[in-house]
Steps between C-alpha positions, in 0.01 A plus 500: 500500500858625548742346245853435586744545218868415539820528305514130538265430213456585136228382259626282212199391312121522486308258270136574451262212574220416742309182579132525588298248703121510511224426759625615849385754764702756705705362786568694825837348593825541305663208329806421701585169341454545127173301455175600350242695703142386491328166489313482174204740549451694182531830687836421669831664395823323410827678568788249476858622533801293391862568589738401229822310595791751536767465231830645366626527860842663552682626810282808526214464254212271411213513245152457671154522367134395532161456329137548601171351390182690570131465424360685201431858596712507820736794526818504705671800645853368452717195500857448586788312661603519864818346643673449839750286681206365691226259378173636359601857422223755468438821310555687831873434454727535206307456180452617145152581382336587170149609407533316166315203659397344171859392434702219651840652566865447583727734699865494602578518871830683535755566774418175691757356744720216373458150641160592650158327489213723391124427484277657234122508436292647228197692619186677373300773671119539446359790699659446843549122466829337423531166320835327510660225293704225659834571675801422275851511639833539333864543608739748354841382388806538718757756382819346366759753607865430454542169316836321500611680181393843625172488306157525662137601460309769675136593437499268204798668326846349464834661578863395457828567668755651255779518759494877509709687768181651653321163511225641284270225353349568151163382375490260211205675331375856434195632685195382307686210328476128572823390321857646487433592130165683574520881462244546773322827571625853431497773759559870513754572779322506839175351366399146603255406222541482122281729285409569140661842458837609627551876491543789748129569460418159648795484748390457867752732667484817301247772413504419129854608425851385574584821689191476725590201711287414801719223656868399489641849438820643647507822295239771525539595137356156404223493766137606460499850641842446642421166666780293647509196722862381454399138450771346284409130517156350443293439808345154533151614401634631166733206430349275228681197630395549862142588408460198274715234658511580874706664771831318446517588131609844365629664186876498500683828581736642242785372721361147489486518117858616495604221730326239276686612189836531677504159660357280224559427136230561246431439139230576241316182412171348408313284750190315389469733206532823702793737479672622813804478723609199693665604829729231640666509849823341608303247703348369180149641562343727233197711416360603161390852432267523197518801276146633547543844350287782656161665473451864401146631455321184384779338296745223602837599349824310430377166640757226438763770441538686830461399868393791718469434878416751772696543817339648810743794499404855405731710277581766755658723234162525321214339693266477197728205417574176687800275459469178288704226354510443126645239274494399130703265283821704518527611863321602813484836685325688778371852530203731539178502300151647501295372796177478303623241246399133553793267582527141630582407857723219625473476880760420766433304819614598845 
């Protein structure tokens, strides 16, 4: 069978368990309704698939799952989840499959359309026969863009209007955080996933050293074998905000950071036990930036003392560095720093 994999889905959890039922014989037809196969003969086979009720539904995501019961000794090829805007989706359409059929499972459907009804079914495959659970439907939430006070929600993440001249809206949380005080995840510049070790040896866009860059390089002396591409701002595929939150989110440019500091007041404070800077606009709206420190090699440094936030802008005077915004109890500043270090990300909405 040909499996379809999509960027729309990532596995969250697998929990090992299986339920066995005895005394059934093989059945020729697939189970399209979720009921047991067989009628009590001791040689008949039971394959029962159950679709779990979708949960944790947002504008673009939902958690879906399923379970299967089989007769003792019966082996399945795979099980999975299929989904569609139409009723009774099948594994011939969009689906996720796993060969770990002895485990009920949950998965996160991603990049769904807001305010849209979807149908989902769990399924199991034995040889060439498909067995489906019942059809369960859910509706994604509607995006709340542009509330009366300039605030809104997009892809499950909140933003707020700080009355800036450019109209830039700032997120209320860091990437990877659920609250304004959460540090969130740490990213090397141009990478979109956190990792355990932050060095040039593990950096995605170099050949092991800071003067052997393989992307975002405007000077041949810094490029691997003289490589240049003259990219000076992160492309969307390499932007941690866009990659994790969706197409209307991005990391702020250095100019957007400068605009933020120049058109608001800010003070060092503690919010819910976390040190950081409270940024307050003339319209009365505010955001809190926690002092999350930074990762170098495998160590988190200066947490609670420094805030270090990437911009999407390359340091064109030395492209092994990127521009970032830094603050601490006494002041704030901006400048270049080593692209391989792990900093936090506060997105902007556009």
